[in-house]
N, C-alpha and C positions, 0 to 999 in steps of 0.2 A: 720159439718155435715157427712161427707168421716169416719173421724173418729167413731166418733158415732152408723157408721153402720159397720161400722171390729169390736171394740169390741159388738154388741150387736151380730154375726156370729162365735165371740167367745165365750165369755158368753153362745151361746148359745148350741155349738158344744159339750162347755166338762165336761159336767152332763152326755150326751148320752155318749162320749169318755168312761168315767169314769165306766158306771154301767155296758157300754161291757170288758172290762177293767177287773169286779168282777164276772162274769155272767163266762166268757172263767176260769177266779180264780180257779169261786167254781165246775165250771165243772171236775175239775181235780186235785181237792183238796181228793177227797175220786175215785178211779179206782176199777171197778169188774175185776177180773177174774173170768167167769164162764162159762156155757154152757144152753141152749135154752132145753137142756131134762134136765138138775138135779132141779129139783122140791124145794133144799137149797135158790137154785141162782133165782127162780125165784119169789121165796116168799119176799127175801134178796130186790132186788128186786122193790116190791110189795111196803114191810115199807117203801124202800126207798123215794116210790116218795108219798105214803100219805103223807110224814113230808113233803116233798116240801125237800128234799134234790137233792143237784143235783150232780150227778156224769157221769163219762164214766164207757161202762159199754161193755163186749171185751167179744163177742160169740168163745171162746179157738176153738171151734168144726171148724170154722169157717172161724176162722182168725188168720192160723198158725203158723204168724209174731209175731202175741201179745200171743200165749201160748211160745212160747225160750223167750219174752220179760217176761212173768210171772217167767218161772224156772230163771230165770238172776236174779229177783229181788226174792228170796228163799232164790238163792242160797245168795246173798251179805249181805240175815237178816239172815244165817245159818238154814234158817227152811228143816230139811231132804226130800229132793222127796220122797222119800217111805214115807211119811205120807201125804201126798198130796193128802186132798179132796175138792172136791168147795162148794162155794162161795174157792176164794181170795180177799182181799181186804186189796189196799194198800191205809192210808189217810195218808195225808205229810209225808210218810215214815216207818209211822209204819205198821208193816207189821200183817196179820194175818188170819186166816181161822178157819174151821168150822170143830175143832177135832171131833164134835161127836154125843155132847150135840147141837144141833141149837136151842133150847131156852138161852144156857148160850153166844155162839153164836151171837140171837141178840142182847142180853141183853149188852154186849158189845160194838155192836157198835153203839146200843141207846146213850152210854154213853161216845160214842170216837166225836158224833155229836150235843151233846146237851151244 
């Protein structure tokens, strides 16, 4: 009987742990660096939410540590800071940003998340 209870507890907690781990991983897959005053950033977040895509968002105006993190990420992938425009997306290490044609930017993002 004791063995049955132990097996039952282990089996019922494993899926929950796996789900939590999956949620954390999904959340970490897409990082959006932006600003709450940037309409492109707001539209990007809205599109991700509408598609039920988990993401982590950092407002670089309010979080200077994340702003510095974003700059380091851009430097690592050789994107010049002078060309910076928001939002900046880090999708599994594939970093890209809105380069002026927002519709094209959204299309690239949609293709990557599908």
